[in-house]
Every structure is written in C-alpha cells, then in structure tokens.
N, C-alpha and C positions, 0 to 999 in steps of 0.2 A: 504494500500500500504506500503510495507516495505521501510526502509530508502534507501536501495540500488536500489530498483526499482524506487523510487521517484527521486533519484539522476540521474539515467539513463534517466528517462523521462524529468527531468528538463534540462539536458544537451542537449538532442535532441531538445527540444522546444527552448532553447537558440540559438542553431545552426541554426534552421529554421528561427528564427527572425533575426539573423545576415545576412542571405542570403537575406531576404526580404528587410532589411534596405539598402542593396546595389543596389536593383533594382530601376528602374525608375517608376514614376507614369504612369498609362495608359494614353496615349495622348488624348486630346480633339480635335476632328476633325469636319469638316463640312461634314455631311453625309446626303444624301437623304434618309429619313427614310422609304420611300416606296420601297427602293431597298435593303432591308436587307434579308439575307437568311442564311441557316445553312446546314452543311453536316457532316457526320461522318461514321466511320467504326466500326462494331461489337458493343461493348457496346456504342461507340460513335454514331453508327447508330441508336440504340434504343433511345439514348439520343436526337439525332437530331429529331426523330419523336416526342418525348415528348415535346421538345421546340417548334417545328412547330405547334403542335396541341394545347398545353396549352397556348402559347403566339402567337396565329395566327395573332393578331393585330400588333405584332412586326415583325415577320418573314413573311412579306407579299409576298415576291417573291417566297418563297417555301423552299423545302428541297431536299438534295441529301442523299440517304441512301444506304450504302454498307454493306451487310450482317447484316441487322437489322430485326426488326419484328414489328407487330402491336402495337399501343398505348396501354399501360397497359397490355401487353401480359402476364406478370408473375403474375399479380394480387396480388403482395406482397408476393409471394412464391418462394423460391429458388428452390423447386422441379419443379414448373412450368417453371422457368427460364431455368434450365439446361435440362429440359425434352422437353415439347412441344414447347418451344420458341427457342430451338436450334436444337435438333435432330428430332423434330416433331414425337416423339414416340406416342403421343396421339394428337387428333385434337385440334386446337386453336379455342375457341368459338368466332369467329369474330362477329356474330350478337350481342352477349352479350357485347363485347367490344365497339361496335358502340353505343349501348344503354347507356352504362356507360359514354361514351364521351358526348352524348347528355344531359344526366342528369347533369353531372358536369358543362357543359356549361350553362345550365338553372339555376344552383345554384350559378354561378359566380366563381366556383373553377378553371375554365379555361375560356379562351376567347370564344366568340360566334363562333360556327362552321361555320356560314355563311361566315366568313372571308376566309375559306379555298377554297371557290369556285373560287376565283380569283388567287390562287397561283398555282405553278407548282411543280411537283415531279419527280426526276430522281432516278431510282432504279437500282442497279447492284448486281448480284449474280454470283459468279464464279461457273461454272458447276462442279468443283471438290471440292467445299467448303464442308469440313467434320465437321465444327464447327457449323455454322448456315446454315442449309441445304436449298436447294431451295424451298421445300414446305412451309417453314416459310416465305420466301419472297413472295411466291405466295399468302399466306394469307394476307401479308401486302398490296399487290395490291388490293385484295378484300376489305380490310378495307378502303383504300384510295378512292376507287371508290364510297364509300358511301358519300364522301364529296367533292371530286375534280373531275372536268370533265375529262372524259377518254382522250380527246385530249390533256390535260395538263400533262399527265403521260407518261413517257418513262421507259421501263423495259428492260434492257440488261442482258441476262443470257446465252449467247452462248460462252463466253470466258473460256477456260479451265484453270481457276485459282483456286488455293487453297485459304484458308481463309487469306486474305491480302488486303492491299491497293494497287491497281494495277496502274502501270505506264507504259510508253512506253520506258523508258531508265534508270531506276534505280531499284536496289534491287536484290533479289534472283531470281532463275528460277521460272517460272510461277506455277509449281506444288509443290513448297516448302511450308511446314507449319512449320515455325520456326521464331524466332526473326530475324529481327525487324518487321516481318509481312508486309513487303513492297516487292512486286514482280514485276519484269520486264516482262510484258506479251505483249509488243508491242501494248499496248492500254492505252490511257491517260484518266483515269477516272475523274481526277480533271477537265480537259478541257471539257469533255463530260457533267459533272454536271453543270459547269458554263455556258456553251453554251446553254444548255436547259433552265436554269433558267433565263438568261439574254438576250438570243437571239444572233445574230451574234456578234462575238468579234473580236477585232484586233488580229493579230498574236501574239503569246506569245514571250516573250524575252528569248531566249536561251543563252544569254550571261550574262555579269555582270549586276546585277539588279541596278536600279537607286535609289531606295528608302532606307528606314532605317528599320532595323530589331532589335527590342528592347525587352529585358526581363523586364516585368513590375510586380509591386507588387500586388498580388492577395489578400493579407490580408486586404486591404482596403474594400474588398467586402465580404469576408468570412474567418473564421478561423476554422480549423478543418474540420469535415464533409467529410473527404476523399479528400480534396482539397490541392494542393501544395501551397507554399507561393508565387510562381511566375508563370506567364504565359508569352506568347510571342505574339508579334504583328508585322506584316509586313505592312509598310505604303509606298505606291508608292510616288515618289518624288513630283508629282503634288498634291497629297493630303497633303504632308508635307507643301507645300507652300500655301495652302489655297483653292485649288479647291474643288468643291462639288463632293464627291465621293460616292461609294457604299460600303457596308459592308457584308462580308461573314464570318461566324463563323465556324471554322474547329475543329472537335472533334476527338481525337485519340481513338484507341481501347484499350483493356486491355493490360497490359505490354508494352505500347507504349509511356508513358510519357517521359519527358526528363531524369528523373532519371533512367529509364529502357533502353532507346535506344539512349540517347544523343539527339542531335537536328535533327536526321534523319527525323522524321515525320514532324517537323515544317519547314524544309528546303528542303527536297528532294522528296516530294510527288507530286510536280508539281503545286501547287496552286499559289505560289508567282509569278512565271513568267507570269501567266495569269493576275494576279492582277496588275502587274507592268505596263502593256501596256493598261489596261482597267480601271484604276482608281478604283480598288476594294481593299479595305483594308482587310487583312486576320488576324482574331483574333483567337489565339490558346490558349484557357483556358487549364489548366493542372490539372489532379488529382495528388494525392501523392501516395507514396508506402504504406501509411497507409490504403488506400482504398483496398478493397478485390481485389487482383490481379491487382491493379491499375485501376480497371474498374470504369466507371461512374455508378451511382446508378440508375439502371433500374429495380430492383426487390425489393428494400426496405431495403438494408443492412444498410443504415444510418437513414432513416426516413420513416415513414408510408405514408407520403404525397409526396413521391419522385416524382411522375409524375404530381402533381398539381403545380399551380403557387407558392404555398407556400412551396414547397420542397426546402430545403436549397441550393442544388446545382443548381436547376432551377433558384431560385431567384438571386443567385450570378451571373450566366451567364447573366441573364437579366440586372442586375445592371451594368455589364461590358459593355454590348451593349449600355445602356443608357448613360454611361459615355463617351465612345468614340464617340457617336453620338451627343453630347451636344454642339458642336461648333456652332457659329453663322456665317451667310454669311459675306463676307468681307466688310470692310468699303470702301467708295469711295476715301479715302485718299490714296496717293501712298505709296508704300513700301519705307523704307529708302534706300538710295544709299550709295556707298562707304563703305560697311561693310567690316571690316578687323579684323585681330587678331594681338596681340602683347603681350609682357611681359610674355611669357610662363614660367611656373615653373613646378615642378614635379606634382603639384596638382591643378594648376589654369591657366586661360587664360583670357586676357583682350579683350573684343569685343567692337569695336568702329564703329560709323556710322555718317552720315550727318543728320542734323536736318530736320524735315518735318514741313512745315508751318501748323498751326492749330492743330497740334498733342497734345493730352493730355498726351501722354507718349508712352512707347514702351514695348513690350514683346520680350524676347530673347528665342530662341528654340535651344536646343542642340540635334542633331540627331532625330529631330521630337518631342521631349518632352520639355515642358516649363521649363526653367532653373530658372527664377526669381520668387519670391513670390509677394512682393509688386510691383506695377507698376513702371517701370524705368522712371524717369523724366529727366534724363540727356541723353547724347549721348554716354555713355560708360557703360559697365557692366563687373564686374570681376566674372567669373564663377569659382566656387571652387568645391572641392570634386572630382576632376578628377583623373584618373589613370596615373601613369608615362608611358612615351614612347608610348602614345596612340594618334591616330589621330581622331579628332572629326570634325563635320560639324555644323556650327551655321548659323541660319537665324534670322532676326529681323522683327517684324511686328509693324506697326504704329497703335496706338489705338486712336480713335476719342472721342469726348465728350460724345457719347452715350455708350462707352465701346466696340464698335465693332472694330475688327481688320482688317487691310488691308491684302492683299495677302502678302506672305513672300518675303523678299528680296532675292537677289541672295546669294547663300551660301558662307560662308567664312570658309576655311579649316585651321586647325591648329593642331600641334602635341606638346604634353607636353614633357618636358625634362625627362631625366632618362630612365630607361629600362622598357619595357612592362612586365606586370605580366605573369608568366607561371603557368599553372595549372597541377596538378597531381591527378589522380583518382586511388585509390587502396584501399586494405583492411587496416584497422587500424594497423594490425600487420606489413604489408609491409611498411607502412609509417615510422614506428619506425625503422625497419631494414635498410631503405634507408636514415635515418638521418633527415627526415622532421618532426618527432614527437618523443615524448618520453612517457614512460608509468609510471604511479604511482598508486598504489592501485587498479590495474586491469583496469584502464582507460587510454586512449590515449589522449595526449595533444599536440597541434600544437606548434612546436618550435617558439619562439619569442613571439607570441600572447598568448600562453598557453591556447587557447580555448579548451574546453572539447569536444572531438570528439566522445565520447561514449566508449563502452567497447573495451578493447584491445584484439582483436581476429581477425581471418581471415574471419569472417562472416559479419562484419560491414564495409561497403564501404563509404569512404569520399572523397570529392574533396577538395584539399588544393590549395590555390593560394599563390604563392611566391611573396611577395611585397618588399623584401629586402634580404640582405645576412642573411641566416638562419632565416628568418622571414616569417611565413606562417599564413594565415587566412583561415577559412572555407568559401568557396565561389566558384565562377565559372568565367571563362574567356569568353569574348565576342566571 
C-alpha cells in the first residue's frame, strides 16, 4: 500500500471510528425470545432467509421476504447470484439447496431444520419487479414448503410494483425503479408481514411515535466485513420503561443504507408505527458503502461461510439480537418517583429522584439507553457528553439486591443550553467552497476540529456537524 493510499485509508477509518464513538450502545431490553422475527428487501430479503434458516432457534416467529430467493441460492457464485437468483435465466436447483440445508443442519453449521416447522413466512413479489423476478420467489416458496407448513406461508404477488419496499403512503410511484427503492403502491407490506407473523395487531400509530429512535454503535459486534459503524433501533415507549416486548429485525436492500438514502428506510417504510402500538422493537442493522453496492452478503463477497452461523455478518446480527434481548424481567420494587432535571449546561444535565426503600441502587436511561456505568447509589446523577440545544428524555429504574431492575419511572424531559448542532452533507470540494472545511495537500479538513475528511474532490461525500462558530466535526445529527 502506498503512503498516500494508507493515509486515505487511515483517514477514512478514523472518521468511521469518530462516528461510532458518538453513537449510543445498543439498548438492553426485556424481550420475549420466542417472539423474534426478521424481514428484508432484495439483498436484505436473501439475508432474512439466511438468518431465518441458519438461526431458526432464534428467529422462531419467522421471516418476511420481499424480492428474495432460496437459502444459499448463489452457492458462493456471483454468476449464480446475478443470473439464476435474480433474472432466473437458468433454473435454481431447489432440491439440491434443500439437501444442503439438511446436511448443514446435521453438521451443526446451522440450527436444526425442525425449528422451522413452527415458524411463519410472508413473501411479497411485485408483479413488475425486473431485478428479482417472480420465478425466483416462486422457487423460494418451493424451498420453504420443504420445511414450513403450507398454512404458515403467505405469498402476495399481485401488486404491480417494481423492485422496492412497498408502502401505502410513502415513496415513489409504484412502477418506479430508482433510489430510494421505496414505492407508494397503496399497500402496506410492513403491516402485512407483521400481521402474518404475529397475528392480529393493534392499529398502527399514524401520528407522532411515543418511543425512542436511536443510532447505536455496531463496532461492538463487528468491524469491517461490509458493515457500517452504526445501526438504528426503534424502541416503543412501553419497552423503554421495562415491558416485555417482541423483536423484529429489518434489513434494507442494496443502496438503501443510511449512507445511501439517509434515514428513509429506517423511518419511512412503515415498521415503526406498527411496533409503537404493539410493543415490537425494530432493529435496523446497517451495511456500509464498502460492501458491494451496499448489499448484504448473500453470495460470498466477504466470506465463504456467508450463509452459515459462522458468517461474519450473520454472527454480528445474531450478536445484536442477543444483546438487545438480554434484559431481565422487572424487579418487584417500585420505580423511583419525583424524577426531574436541573442544572442544564451545554453538555450535561442533573437527574434527581426520590429514594426507594430496599433499593441497592439505580440505573439512569437517556432516550432508552443506559447512561451510567457503575450502579448509582445516590438519588442524583449528572449525565454528561450531551449535545447543546438538544432535548432528551430520562427515566430511572430501581435495582434490587439481586440486580434486577424495576419498571422505568415516568420520564423527565430536559433541554441542554446552547444551540443545537446543524449538519451539512456535501462533497468535500463543496464543503471547502462553503467555508466549512479547508484543503491541504489534496485532502479536506473540517474547520475547527481539523478532522481529515479524505480526498479533496467532488466524489467524496461527508457529513459535517457544526458544534460551534466555524467548528465542525465529522458526524450526523439526530
């Protein structure tokens, strides 16, 4: 590697770590582990099948697949992936893939296939889909029928949709094939998937959501392998305060991660408003732009074991599921009362509450994520590292002698002093012409922080967050 290439790589790696450092830890919640499921579109659809089949003991409720194909369809070949598994130019050897599945289960490379018998599958294929054609999805149906009872499978393929995540009120026209690959077809695929997997649901929340939407650090679970440094999670308010909830993992398609389309996939595809009223946590792992076309690995671009439990991306998502599901049922002690905020500064807030008899201590949660490290043994906590001019919500949980937490207290809302950060996304060249950065030696540097943004040109895009007068850092705004 030449010095200049190493310098560019080091700058990009440093910038990624800087973003990860600003993200929150993935929250630990109380999840009914028998109620975990997964869904995805396109490469995310293939990945959803991989996770469902390989980790069938984890994704017990089942899978939703939009424009995906059979497990191990590509058999490690990009030719197969772009040919038979998308255009269906040649037949997909479904009986052979079923046999491979059974052999891998017998050897322990994936979970026992018997687990699939109790799960459910929802499949959607737009009748105009020109990327993953309907014959591929038809073969997926045949594949699943080898393991899942026919009555547990729903296959919808009569909506005139192009290759996209289909909604009933957001996105491009139904026949569009273009970014962000979210189309308004007057059909709610997210709701259809969740209703089939979980049964009758409460009406979705079409207004302001009650819960918290958090960018979390993915580097805890994986570094590289085509994965972004951060992912996103939506936690309904009831789950924030300690209710036992369900978990659904949502996988975007190619060119749909937050670096490609912003937060459209994680906010506007319809999942969160169903989760909000039905206590379903929505976990949105993210690939990076270093992945081929930002796709999930469903043909082996990163690892030969991509579809087994040992596949790096597979194991990372499983670890995320295990983390978010590792909470314990609530203690019988009551939640603290009188929770309030005071002493706001640009970067901190004091949270105070009334003592609870027999408590061993307390844990403080900011927007659903634990804020303290050691157990708090007093009745106040100073939360630091906050952003100026930003409103946060804090809850407090009592911890008993066994280490179990109570349900969460009523939330206390507080706003830090100062002005909220503003973000600008543009090419490195445009940042310099706008006065947010400067260039030296062919590289762009953020004004104030002097963080290396990479090569100074119109091809490298960076998001800069302004945190003070002519002071910018690489990052993103909530």
